[in-house]
C-alpha positions, 0 to 999 in steps of 0.5 A: 333523836334530838329532832323528835325531842325538840319537835314534840316540845319535850323538855331538853334539859340536858347539858348542851355546849356553845361556842363562839370563837374567831379572829380579827385583824385590823390593817394600818389602813383601816381594813377590819377582817373578822372570821368566827365560828359558831357552835350550838350543841342544842341545834340539829347536826347535819343528818337531823337537819337532812331528815327534817328537810325531807320530811313534812313541811308541817314539821319543817315549818314548826322547827323553823318557827321554834328555832327563830322564836328561840334565837337558836342556830337551825343547825349545829355549825355556822361560820361568819365573815366580816370585812369593814374598810373605813375611808375605803380609797376616798375620805368618809366612804366606808365599805362593809361586807358580812356573810354567814355560811350554814355548814350543814347545807352550805346556804349563805346570807350575804350583806353589803354596804357603802356608806358616806359620811357628810357633816350631819347626813350619812348616805348608805346603800345596802344589798342583802342576798339569801342563797341555797336550796329551797329548804336550807336555813338561808335559801328558805327565806322568802325574800331572796334579794333586797336593796335598801338606800338609807338616809341618816340625819344627825341633829 
């Protein structure tokens, strides 16, 4: 299987399809919505991903290290959603939300931001959450929830 070839470090030079396609919409009141489907034929399908998750921790860890180093999707399909709203009900306030959904294990990466622009300073509050089963793509992240306050000064 493809999983076995990847885990053994075997040269897998077969032709693989990749696809990233989506739609974006911008409203008259500065709201932008984007939905994108991502496909990577080199990544694991649902069956191989399920087998890997139920196998040894060493095999799982080796695959995840390879996948992250290669900057590949862990599984064949993901969905990406993004929304941003400039001047969101208040001049200079921008809101943004992003979510990545793994379609094999339904784990999610969610990110939200509120950013306020002053003359030379941006103030932002960001929140990120990784959710899903413990061995899922996003549920396996060590940090489940993170908050970040950002101050950016332009000179």
